[in-house]
C-alpha positions, 0 to 999 in steps of 0.5 A: 842424352838426346833431348827434344823441345817442341812447343805450340805457338802460345807455349813458345815463350814458356818453353824458352823461359824453361830452357833458360832456367835449366840451360846449365843442365841441357848444355851437356846433352844433344838437343833437337827441336822443331824449327821455330821453337829451336830458333827461339831457344837459340836466340835466348841461350848459348845452346846449340840445337839441331832444328827440324821442320816446324811441327805443321810441316813435319817436324813432329814426325821427324822427331817421331822417327828418332823416337821410333828408332829409340834414339830420343831419351827425353821430350819436352812438348809444351802443348796448348790444350785449349787450341785445336791444332791442324796437325793433331794426327802427327801430335797423337802419333808422336805421343803414341810412339813415346808410350810404345818406346817408353820415352819420358815425355813432358807436356807441361812445365810441372812435369818437365821440371820433374824430368829435368831434375831427374836428368840432372841427378843422373836418373836417366843413366838407364837410357845408356843401356837402351842405346848400347843394347838395341833390340833387334840389332846384332841379337 
């Protein structure tokens, strides 16, 4: 599965702790992240993460491009709902793309934990069919 991690500044410690707690689950998957979030996670775990630019510099949009192509399977995006973000349109575009493509997206740790437990149980096997039979490709 392709999994992305994104966290606003005041949520970075929280996402690092979350990934540490479920490192064994994430270890078998291809991981992506915005720049600083990915760096912080890699410093605290043994995971390898493909890092894009930081969110304000287009990282959210780079992950969004994978979502638009239906290449992302799960996103953990710990947003800070109490702080205005200068790149709010990019954030909203990513959330909209996840809704359009039906990509599971957690914006808080409670939802992220439910999704990761489902991932660990194998409940995301349906995403393999999405990758195998992409609409519009060889149809």
